[in-house]
C-alpha positions as CSV (number, residue, x, y, z in Angstrom):
1,M,0.0,0.1,0.0
2,A,1.2,3.4,-1.0
3,D,2.7,5.8,1.9
4,L,1.1,8.9,0.3
5,T,-1.7,9.7,-2.2
6,W,-1.8,13.2,-3.8
7,R,-4.9,14.4,-5.9
8,T,-4.6,17.1,-8.3
9,G,-5.7,18.5,-11.8
10,W,-5.1,21.0,-14.5
11,S,-6.9,22.6,-17.4
12,C,-5.1,22.7,-20.8
13,I,-5.8,22.5,-24.7
14,V,-5.5,19.3,-26.6
15,S,-4.7,19.3,-30.4
16,Y,-6.6,16.3,-31.8
17,E,-7.4,15.6,-35.4
18,D,-7.2,19.2,-36.6
19,T,-9.2,20.5,-33.6
20,L,-8.1,22.3,-30.4
21,L,-10.3,21.1,-27.5
22,P,-10.4,22.7,-24.1
23,N,-9.9,20.0,-21.6
24,D,-9.5,19.4,-17.7
25,Y,-8.0,16.4,-16.0
26,E,-8.2,14.9,-12.6
27,L,-5.0,12.9,-11.5
28,T,-4.5,10.8,-8.4
29,I,-0.9,9.9,-7.6
30,H,-0.2,7.0,-5.1
31,F,3.5,6.8,-4.1
32,D,5.8,5.5,-1.5
33,V,8.6,7.5,0.2
34,A,12.4,5.8,-0.8
35,T,14.5,7.8,1.0
36,D,15.0,9.0,4.6
37,N,16.3,12.2,3.6
38,Q,13.7,15.1,4.1
39,A,15.3,17.5,1.8
40,E,15.4,14.8,-1.1
41,Q,11.6,14.0,-0.5
42,D,11.0,17.5,-0.5
43,V,12.6,18.2,-3.8
44,A,11.0,15.2,-5.3
45,F,7.5,15.8,-4.5
46,D,8.0,19.7,-5.3
47,R,9.2,18.5,-8.8
48,V,5.9,16.7,-9.4
49,M,3.9,19.5,-8.2
50,H,5.9,21.9,-10.4
51,F,5.3,19.8,-13.3
52,V,1.6,19.8,-12.9
53,D,1.3,23.2,-11.8
54,D,3.9,25.1,-14.3
55,V,3.9,22.8,-17.3
56,L,0.8,20.9,-17.6
57,Q,-1.7,23.8,-16.4
58,D,-2.7,25.9,-19.5
59,A,-0.4,23.9,-21.7
60,I,-1.0,22.5,-25.2
61,F,-1.1,19.0,-25.6
62,C,-0.3,17.4,-29.1
63,D,1.1,14.3,-30.8
64,I,4.8,14.7,-31.4
65,D,4.1,14.3,-35.4
66,D,1.3,17.0,-35.2
67,K,1.9,19.1,-38.2
68,N,1.3,22.3,-36.3
69,V,3.9,21.5,-33.6
70,D,6.3,24.1,-34.8
71,F,3.8,26.6,-35.0
72,F,2.6,25.8,-31.5
73,M,6.2,26.0,-30.4
74,N,6.8,29.4,-31.7
75,N,3.5,31.3,-31.6
76,F,2.0,30.5,-28.4
77,K,3.2,31.5,-24.7
78,Q,1.8,28.4,-23.2
79,K,4.1,25.4,-22.7
80,L,4.1,22.7,-25.2
81,V,3.6,18.9,-24.3
82,T,4.3,16.4,-27.0
83,F,3.1,12.8,-26.8
84,I,4.4,9.7,-28.8
85,K,0.7,9.4,-30.1
86,A,-2.4,11.4,-30.2
87,P,-2.7,12.7,-26.5
88,Q,-5.7,10.3,-25.4
89,D,-6.1,9.7,-21.8
90,L,-4.2,6.7,-21.8
91,I,-1.3,7.9,-23.5
92,V,-1.5,11.0,-21.1
93,V,-1.2,8.8,-18.1
94,A,1.5,6.6,-19.4
95,T,3.8,9.6,-20.1
96,L,3.2,11.1,-16.9
97,F,3.8,8.2,-14.9
98,A,7.2,7.7,-16.9
99,K,8.0,11.2,-16.4
100,F,7.4,11.6,-12.8
101,T,9.2,8.1,-12.1
102,S,12.1,10.0,-14.0
103,I,12.1,13.2,-12.2
104,T,11.7,11.8,-8.7
105,E,15.0,9.9,-9.5
106,G,14.3,7.1,-7.0
107,N,13.5,9.2,-4.0
108,V,9.9,8.3,-4.3
109,N,8.3,5.2,-6.0
110,I,5.3,6.2,-8.2
111,E,3.1,3.0,-7.7
112,R,0.0,3.8,-9.3
113,M,-1.6,6.7,-11.1
114,E,-5.5,7.3,-11.9
115,L,-6.4,9.9,-14.5
116,N,-9.6,10.9,-16.2
117,S,-10.8,14.0,-18.2
118,R,-13.7,15.8,-19.4
119,V,-13.1,14.9,-22.9
120,G,-12.6,11.2,-22.0
121,N,-16.2,11.3,-20.3
122,R,-14.8,10.9,-16.9
123,L,-13.6,7.4,-17.4
124,T,-10.8,6.7,-15.0
125,I,-7.8,4.9,-16.2
126,N,-5.9,3.3,-13.4
127,F,-2.2,2.9,-14.4
128,D,0.5,1.1,-12.4
129,T,4.2,-0.2,-12.8
130,D,2.9,-3.6,-14.1
131,F,0.8,-1.8,-16.8
132,A,3.8,0.4,-17.7
133,E,6.0,-2.7,-18.1
134,E,3.6,-4.9,-20.1
135,S,1.8,-2.2,-22.2
136,N,5.2,-0.9,-23.8
137,L,3.2,2.1,-25.0
138,L,6.0,4.6,-25.0
139,S,8.4,2.6,-27.1
140,T,6.9,2.6,-30.4
141,H,7.9,5.4,-32.6
142,E,10.3,4.5,-35.1
143,L,11.8,8.0,-35.8
144,I,12.5,8.7,-31.9
145,N,14.2,5.1,-31.7
146,S,16.4,6.1,-34.7
147,T,17.6,9.5,-33.1
148,E,19.1,6.9,-30.1
149,K,18.2,9.9,-27.9
150,T,16.2,9.5,-24.7
151,P,12.8,11.4,-25.1
152,W,11.6,13.8,-22.5
153,W,9.3,11.4,-20.6
154,Y,12.5,9.1,-19.8
155,R,14.7,12.0,-18.8
156,P,15.0,13.5,-15.3
157,D,14.9,17.2,-16.5
158,A,11.9,19.4,-16.6
159,G,11.5,19.4,-20.4
160,S,8.1,18.4,-21.9
161,A,8.4,19.0,-25.7
162,D,10.6,17.2,-27.9
163,Y,9.4,17.4,-31.4
164,F,10.7,16.8,-35.2
165,L,11.3,19.4,-37.7
166,L,11.3,18.9,-41.5
167,D,13.2,21.1,-43.9
168,E,11.3,22.6,-46.8
169,D,12.5,19.7,-49.4
170,V,11.8,16.8,-46.8
171,T,15.6,15.8,-47.2
172,K,16.2,15.9,-43.5
173,I,14.6,15.8,-40.2
174,T,15.7,17.3,-37.0
175,F,14.8,16.0,-33.5
176,V,14.7,18.9,-31.2
177,T,14.9,17.8,-27.4
178,D,13.8,20.0,-24.7
179,V,16.2,19.7,-21.9
180,T,15.2,22.3,-19.3
181,S,17.1,22.3,-16.2
182,W,15.4,22.2,-12.5
183,E,18.0,24.9,-11.6
184,E,15.7,27.7,-12.7
185,S,12.9,26.4,-10.6
186,K,15.3,25.9,-7.7
187,L,14.6,22.2,-7.5
188,T,17.9,20.6,-7.9
189,W,19.1,17.9,-5.4
190,P,20.9,19.3,-2.3
191,E,24.3,17.5,-3.1
192,I,24.3,19.0,-6.6
193,S,27.3,21.4,-6.8
194,K,26.5,25.0,-7.7
195,K,28.8,24.6,-10.8
196,S,27.0,21.7,-12.1
197,S,23.4,22.9,-11.4
198,N,24.1,26.0,-13.2
199,E,25.0,24.3,-16.5
200,N,22.6,24.5,-19.4
201,E,19.5,26.2,-17.9
202,K,17.7,25.5,-21.0
203,L,19.0,23.7,-24.2
204,W,17.2,22.8,-27.4
205,N,19.4,20.1,-28.4
206,P,18.8,19.1,-32.2
207,T,19.7,15.8,-33.9
208,I,19.6,15.6,-37.7
209,I,18.1,12.4,-39.1
210,P,18.9,11.5,-42.7
211,G,16.3,12.2,-45.3
212,G,13.8,10.0,-47.1
213,K,11.6,9.4,-44.0
214,T,8.2,10.9,-43.6
215,I,6.1,11.5,-40.4
216,N,2.9,9.7,-40.2
């Protein structure tokens, strides 16, 4: 049984099949504390709260292959959150389960998450560690795999918006990774030195993929 349960929620815009849909989510997280260090517990939990309140709230959710992803990135002030597939509730909860596990870095164990949304008719999805391992929902994108880079949901940084850029001649694809440091939010681990935590507050890190590929 999990030591702690946290209930939260947010509102955002979902890009789905050429339509922008306002949506609101309700999320319950069940987790165990995995460290006796109070400062590390605080940072771990504060990272999750920050991600919900400052990244997901008012964000634009879209498929990483959405044709408008570059337009969203460059023309809106909201955060962008990209998903391996269309951001239906199952993909959203699977992605957030992976991200929260990554950003807490073993200081808390995310055991189970329950998600529902208004657009999803308030049907609650229960997602746990076993489902995450068995479903393999986040490992099926050929282009991401070809970059040999770790996507944002498996990284411990604060990023949320990896995406692809095609040049005009469709001869190359650039994979842009949003590697956002926790330093700006003052949520680095207590033992991290000032020097290391000040490196790369925000880095957009592109990888060029050979041409001849298309985005579905």
